[in-house]
C-alpha positions in Angstrom: -1.3 -29.5 -3.6 2.5 -29.4 -4.3 5.2 -31.1 -2.3 6.5 -27.7 -1.2 3.2 -26.8 0.3 2.9 -30.1 2.1 6.4 -29.6 3.6 5.4 -26.1 4.8 2.2 -27.5 6.3 4.0 -30.2 8.2 6.5 -27.7 9.6 3.7 -25.4 10.8 1.6 -28.3 12.2 4.5 -29.7 14.2 5.3 -26.3 15.6 1.7 -25.4 16.5 1.2 -28.8 18.0 4.3 -28.4 20.2 3.0 -25.1 21.5 -0.3 -26.6 22.5 1.5 -29.6 24.1 3.5 -27.2 26.3 0.2 -25.7 27.5 -1.2 -29.1 28.4 1.9 -30.1 30.2 1.8 -27.0 32.4 -1.9 -27.1 33.1 -1.7 -29.2 36.3 1.0 -27.0 37.8 -1.4 -24.1 38.3 -2.7 -24.7 41.8 -3.0 -21.0 42.8 -3.4 -17.6 41.3 0.3 -17.0 42.0 1.2 -20.0 40.0 -1.0 -19.1 37.1 0.0 -15.4 36.9 3.6 -15.5 38.0 4.8 -19.1 38.0 5.4 -19.1 41.7 8.4 -16.8 41.2 10.5 -19.8 40.3 11.9 -19.1 36.8 15.6 -19.1 36.0 17.6 -16.4 34.3 17.7 -17.9 30.8 14.0 -18.5 30.6 13.3 -15.1 32.2 15.5 -13.2 29.7 14.4 -15.0 26.5 10.7 -15.0 27.4 10.8 -11.3 28.3 12.4 -10.4 25.0 10.2 -12.7 22.9 7.0 -11.4 24.6 8.3 -7.8 24.1 9.2 -7.9 20.4 6.0 -9.4 19.0 5.1 -9.7 15.3 6.4 -6.3 14.5 10.0 -7.4 15.0 9.8 -9.8 12.0 7.1 -8.0 10.0 6.5 -4.4 11.2 10.1 -3.3 11.6 11.5 -5.0 8.4 8.5 -3.6 6.6 9.3 -0.1 7.8 12.9 -0.5 6.6 11.7 -1.9 3.3 9.5 1.1 2.7 12.5 3.4 2.5 12.5 4.0 6.2 16.0 2.7 7.0 16.7 5.8 9.1 13.4 5.6 11.0 13.8 1.8 11.5 17.4 2.3 12.7 16.6 5.0 15.3 13.6 3.1 16.5 15.9 0.1 17.0 18.4 2.3 18.9 15.7 3.6 21.2 14.4 0.1 21.9 17.8 -1.3 22.6 18.7 1.5 25.0 15.3 1.2 26.7 15.6 -2.5 27.1 19.0 -2.2 28.8 18.0 0.6 31.1 14.8 -1.2 32.2 16.8 -4.3 33.1 19.5 -2.2 34.8 17.3 0.3 36.7 13.9 -1.4 37.2 14.4 -5.2 37.3 16.0 -5.8 40.7 14.2 -3.1 42.6 10.8 -4.3 41.2 11.5 -7.9 42.1 12.3 -6.9 45.7 9.6 -4.2 46.0 6.7 -6.4 44.9 7.7 -8.9 47.5 8.0 -6.3 50.3 4.6 -4.7 49.5 2.2 -7.6 50.0 4.0 -10.1 47.7 2.1 -8.5 44.8 1.6 -10.7 41.7 0.3 -8.1 39.2 1.4 -4.5 38.4 -1.9 -2.9 39.5 -1.9 -4.9 42.7 1.7 -3.7 43.4 0.9 0.0 42.8 -2.2 -0.4 45.0 -0.1 -1.9 47.9 2.8 0.5 47.3 0.6 3.6 47.6 -1.8 2.1 50.2 -4.7 2.7 47.9 -7.5 1.3 50.0 -10.2 2.5 47.6 -8.5 0.7 44.7 -8.8 3.8 42.5 -5.4 3.3 40.9 -5.9 -0.4 40.1 -9.4 0.1 38.8 -8.4 2.8 36.4 -5.3 1.0 35.4 -7.2 -2.2 34.6 -9.4 -0.3 32.3 -6.5 1.2 30.4 -4.7 -2.2 30.4 -7.7 -3.8 28.8 -7.9 -1.0 26.2 -4.3 -1.0 25.2 -3.7 -4.7 25.5 -6.7 -5.4 23.2 -5.2 -3.2 20.5 -1.8 -4.9 21.0 -3.2 -8.4 20.8 -5.0 -7.4 17.6 -1.6 -6.6 16.1 -0.5 -10.2 16.9 -3.5 -11.6 15.2 -2.9 -9.4 12.1 0.7 -10.8 12.0 -0.5 -14.4 12.1 -3.1 -13.8 9.3 -0.7 -11.9 7.0 1.9 -14.7 7.5 -0.5 -17.5 6.7 -1.8 -15.6 3.7 1.7 -15.0 2.4 2.9 -18.6 2.9 -0.2 -20.7 2.1 -2.5 -18.2 0.3 -4.9 -18.9 3.2 -7.6 -16.2 3.3 -6.8 -13.4 5.7 -9.8 -14.1 8.0 -9.1 -17.9 8.1 -5.5 -17.1 9.2 -7.0 -14.9 12.0 -9.0 -17.9 13.3 -6.0 -20.2 13.3 -3.9 -17.7 15.3 -6.8 -17.1 17.7 -7.4 -20.8 18.4 -3.8 -21.8 19.0 -2.9 -18.8 21.2 -6.0 -19.2 23.3 -5.4 -22.9 23.8 -2.1 -22.8 25.5 -2.6 -19.5 27.3 -5.9 -20.5 28.9 -4.6 -24.0 29.8 -1.0 -23.4 31.0 -0.8 -19.9 32.4 2.5 -18.1 33.2 4.7 -21.2 33.0 3.3 -22.2 29.6 3.6 -18.7 28.3 7.3 -18.4 29.5 8.1 -21.9 28.2 6.7 -21.2 24.8 8.3 -17.8 24.7 11.7 -19.3 25.5 11.3 -21.7 22.5 9.9 -18.9 20.3 12.6 -16.4 21.3 15.3 -18.9 20.4 13.7 -19.6 17.0 13.3 -15.9 16.2 17.0 -15.3 17.0 18.2 -18.2 14.8 15.9 -17.4 11.9 17.0 -13.7 11.8 20.7 -14.5 12.1 20.7 -17.1 9.3 18.5 -15.0 7.0 20.6 -11.9 7.4 23.9 -13.7 6.8 22.5 -15.5 3.6 21.3 -12.1 2.3 24.6 -10.5 2.8 26.5 -13.4 1.1 24.2 -13.5 -1.9 24.4 -9.7 -2.4 28.2 -9.8 -2.4 29.0 -8.8 1.2 28.1 -5.8 3.4 29.7 -3.1 1.3 28.2 -4.3 -2.0 24.8 -4.9 -0.4 24.6 -1.4 1.0 25.6 0.1 -2.3 22.9 -1.8 -4.1 20.3 -0.6 -1.6 21.4 3.0 -1.9 21.2 2.8 -5.7 17.7 1.3 -5.5 16.5 4.1 -3.2 17.8 6.7 -5.6 16.0 5.1 -8.5 12.8 4.8 -6.5 12.8 8.5 -5.6 13.3 9.4 -9.2 10.1 7.6 -10.1 12.0 5.0 -12.3 9.9 2.1 -11.0 6.3 2.4 -12.2 5.3 -0.5 -10.0 6.2 1.4 -6.8 3.2 3.2 -5.3 3.2 6.9 -4.6 3.1 6.2 -0.9 6.2 4.1 -1.1 8.0 6.7 -3.2 7.2 9.3 -0.6 8.6 7.0 2.1 12.0 6.8 0.3 12.0 10.6 -0.1 11.1 11.1 3.6 14.0 8.8 4.5 16.5 11.2 2.8 15.1 14.1 4.8 14.7 12.5 8.2 14.2 15.4 10.7 15.3 15.8 14.3 11.6 15.5 15.3 11.5 12.1 13.6 14.7 11.0 15.3 13.3 12.0 18.7 10.0 10.2 18.0 11.9 7.1 17.0 14.3 7.0 20.0 11.7 7.7 22.7 10.2 4.3 22.0 12.7 3.2 24.6 10.6 4.9 27.3 7.9 2.3 26.9 10.0 -0.4 28.6 9.6 1.2 32.1 5.8 0.5 31.9 5.2 -2.4 29.6 3.3 -4.9 31.9 3.9 -8.0 29.9 7.7 -7.2 29.9 8.3 -6.0 33.5 6.2 -8.8 35.0 9.1 -11.1 34.0 11.3 -9.2 36.6 8.7 -10.2 39.2 8.8 -13.9 38.3 12.5 -14.6 38.4 13.8 -16.9 41.2 15.9 -14.2 42.9 17.0 -10.7 42.4 20.6 -12.0 42.3 20.0 -13.8 39.0 18.9 -10.6 37.2 22.4 -9.6 36.2 22.8 -12.7 34.1 19.4 -12.3 32.6 20.2 -8.7 31.7 23.3 -9.8 29.8 21.4 -12.5 27.9 18.5 -10.1 27.1 20.6 -7.2 25.8 22.7 -9.4 23.4 19.4 -10.9 22.1 17.9 -7.5 21.6 20.8 -5.8 19.9 21.3 -8.7 17.4 17.6 -9.2 16.7 16.8 -5.5 16.1 19.9 -4.9 14.0 19.4 -7.9 11.8 15.6 -7.1 11.4 16.5 -3.7 10.1 19.1 -5.1 7.7 16.8 -7.8 6.4 14.0 -5.2 5.6 16.5 -2.9 3.9 18.2 -5.6 1.9 14.9 -7.0 0.8 14.5 -4.2 -1.7 17.3 -5.7 -3.8 17.2 -9.3 -2.7 13.7 -10.1 -3.8 13.1 -10.3 -7.5 9.8 -8.5 -7.3 8.9 -5.2 -5.6 6.3 -5.5 -2.8 3.6 -3.0 -2.8 2.9 -0.8 0.3 0.4 -3.2 1.9 2.6 -6.2 1.4 5.8 -4.6 2.6 5.5 -6.2 6.0 5.9 -9.7 4.4 9.5 -8.9 3.2 11.0 -11.3 5.8 8.6 -14.2 5.0 9.0 -13.7 1.2 12.8 -13.7 1.6 12.8 -16.9 3.6 10.5 -18.6 1.0 13.0 -17.7 -1.8 16.1 -18.6 0.3 15.4 -22.1 1.7 14.0 -25.5 0.8 10.3 -25.8 1.7 10.5 -27.6 5.0 13.4 -25.5 6.3 11.6 -22.4 5.2 8.5 -23.6 7.0 10.5 -24.0 10.3 12.0 -20.4 9.9 8.6 -19.0 8.9 7.3 -20.3 12.2 9.6 -17.7 13.8 7.2 -15.0 12.6 4.3 -16.9 14.0 6.4 -17.3 17.2 6.9 -13.5 17.4 3.2 -12.8 17.1 2.1 -15.5 19.5 4.8 -14.9 22.1 3.5 -11.4 22.6 -0.2 -12.0 22.3 -0.1 -14.8 24.9 1.8 -12.7 27.4 -0.5 -9.7 26.9 -3.7 -11.9 27.3 -2.3 -13.3 30.5 -1.3 -10.0 32.0 -4.6 -8.3 31.0 -6.7 -11.2 32.4 -4.7 -11.2 35.6 -5.3 -7.4 36.0 -9.1 -7.9 35.6 -9.5 -11.0 37.7 -7.0 -10.3 40.5 -7.2 -6.5 40.7 -10.7 -5.7 39.7 -12.8 -8.8 40.4 -11.2 -9.9 43.6 -9.7 -6.6 44.6 -12.8 -4.5 44.3 -15.9 -6.6 43.7 -15.4 -9.9 45.6 -12.4 -9.8 48.0 -13.2 -13.3 49.4 -13.1 -15.0 46.0 -11.1 -18.3 46.0 -8.1 -18.9 43.8 -10.2 -21.3 41.8 -12.8 -18.7 41.1 -10.1 -16.1 40.2 -8.6 -18.5 37.7 -11.9 -19.2 36.1 -12.6 -15.5 35.8 -9.1 -15.0 34.3 -9.6 -17.7 31.7 -13.0 -16.1 30.7 -11.3 -12.7 30.5 -8.6 -14.1 28.2 -11.3 -15.4 25.8 -13.3 -12.1 25.9 -10.2 -9.9 25.2 -9.1 -12.2 22.4 -12.6 -12.0 20.8 -12.6 -8.2 20.8 -9.0 -8.1 19.4 -10.2 -10.5 16.8 -12.9 -8.1 15.7 -10.4 -5.2 15.6 -8.0 -7.3 13.4 -10.7 -8.1 10.8 -9.6 -5.0 8.9 -7.1 -6.4 6.3 -5.5 -3.0 5.9 -4.4 -2.9 9.5 -0.7 -2.0 10.0 1.1 -4.0 12.6 3.5 -1.2 13.3 0.7 1.4 13.8 -1.3 -0.8 16.2 1.8 -1.6 18.3 2.8 2.1 18.3 -0.4 3.3 19.8 -0.6 0.6 22.5 3.1 1.0 23.3 2.6 4.8 23.9 -0.4 4.0 26.1 1.5 1.7 28.5 4.7 3.7 28.5 2.9 7.0 29.4 0.6 5.6 32.1 2.5 2.9 33.9 6.2 3.7 33.3 6.5 7.0 35.4 4.5 5.4 38.2 6.8 2.4 38.4 9.9 4.6 38.5 8.4 6.8 41.2 7.2 3.8 43.2 10.6 2.3 43.3 12.8 5.3 43.8 10.9 8.1 45.6 9.2 7.5 48.9 7.4 10.9 48.7 5.0 9.7 46.0 1.5 9.6 47.3 -1.7 7.8 46.2 -3.2 11.0 44.9 -0.1 11.9 43.0 0.1 8.5 41.3 -3.6 8.5 40.5 -3.5 12.0 38.9 -0.4 11.1 36.9 -2.1 8.0 35.6 -5.1 9.9 34.3 -3.1 12.7 32.8 -0.7 10.3 31.0 -3.6 8.4 29.4 -5.5 11.4 28.4 -2.4 13.0 26.8 -1.7 9.9 24.7 -5.3 9.6 23.4 -5.6 13.3 22.6 -2.0 13.7 21.1 -2.5 10.6 18.9 -5.6 12.3 17.3 -3.8 15.5 16.5 -1.4 16.1 13.6 1.1 18.7 12.4 3.8 20.8 14.1 4.6 19.7 17.7 2.0 16.9 17.5 4.2 15.0 15.0 6.3 14.0 18.0 5.5 10.4 19.1 2.8 10.7 21.8 4.8 8.6 24.3 7.1 11.5 25.0 4.6 14.1 26.1 2.5 11.4 27.8 5.4 10.2 29.9 6.5 13.7 30.8 3.1 14.9 31.8 2.4 11.8 33.8 5.7 12.1 35.7 5.3 15.9 36.3 1.7 15.6 37.5 2.5 12.8 39.9 5.4 14.7 41.4 3.5 18.0 41.7 0.4 16.5 43.3 2.5 14.4 45.7 4.4 17.5 46.8 1.1 19.3 47.4 -0.2 16.4 49.6 0.4 17.5 53.2 1.1 14.0 54.6 2.8 10.9 53.3 1.5 7.6 54.8 3.9 6.7 57.7 3.2 3.0 57.2 4.2 3.2 53.6 7.4 5.1 54.5 8.3 2.2 56.9 7.7 -0.5 54.3 9.7 1.5 51.7 12.7 1.6 54.1 12.3 -2.2 54.6 12.3 -2.7 50.9 15.4 -0.6 50.5 17.2 -2.7 53.1 16.3 -6.0 51.6 19.1 -8.2 50.3 19.2 -10.0 47.0 
């Protein structure tokens, strides 16, 4: 074992040990379901902002997105980043403060399904039951993408077998999520979000300097793409050559499909739950400013790093290894220990999302399905136990999904993102801004949105090349509105509570 390898191992061991320590430190603070799932609504603006963005971006920010840009998809990566940045800002601007107030007004709800159940007075728990099922489905797929990112990173850095890397990621993430709950997840995400930001910034700047500055770097990238399309590089796979060619002919449909990623933010449970956990609605403005700066810089630099990787790295990565462009660049750029610290940013990206998703999915099952439907009198201790068991089960299923070494982080995230954005997003907007939305309307919209995503995803060609989140979001919204209008009577009790929520001060 070389000294460089030892230095990398030390860096990773210190980082992973610190994450588990945070989980242990927060374990005793969870005395109720509200503490475990929402941190008692006591988090400040800085932790809320950075934990929200770290949990949102996942391993695809440092692997999936740079890999997309590396594979000749500079335009696709750019427009996707634009959509995500706009979506992030609008979600903080439009949803954050109303959601914080509305969840308090309607039964002090601590989960999204519970909030929608209270908001629409769904005494039969139809909305929460169906939503929990979809949450478990899409979160499991999303968590699998995080495990894949961990495995690919450990394989790239240490040569660790892919499946062994999966086990390492699984054990660490489970440890601090099961022990520490929401506070541990937000604390680790704060650290991880900071590390991700610093690693991206330094890597991007070093690349630009080494390549002779922005103008010279872009010229070299353009020359490389022209040579790649001409078939000059025999080592470039046919699929990669097609990607470079597709980038030159990026269509309006492709631009729309990339930009509409932003719609997902209105319904991403592990993201919008951060709005519910902040200390007060009045602190959201500061959080929004911190968050949008982080997002714009992180997304922009991730696209630049992926694109510049084609000319910065001495070797050309094949299609399956393209998502390691960031990690390969760091290994080339820094001394072993420093590289190890920055490589932990990739691990941080994967872990910060997986832990949040596991927590939100388990809270949906234990709080909304187990206690809400099957055992209303369940104690907080019993709910916490069920939640921890659920975290383990979801992680185990995600682990099985991620066993396929050819899994694409970007593809897994894309499908799950569309699922959440098309089922929850429209209902959140209607719940917050239209008092005419009824339980039947919300339930119908939920079903139509989910079915649209699943069917659209399986079809290809023509109009079906549009990213499924757009038709799913539109059909969910339209169905909920139409069915609500057809309902003859809106619950008077809900109308009164809605007026009280609107009158609430920050």
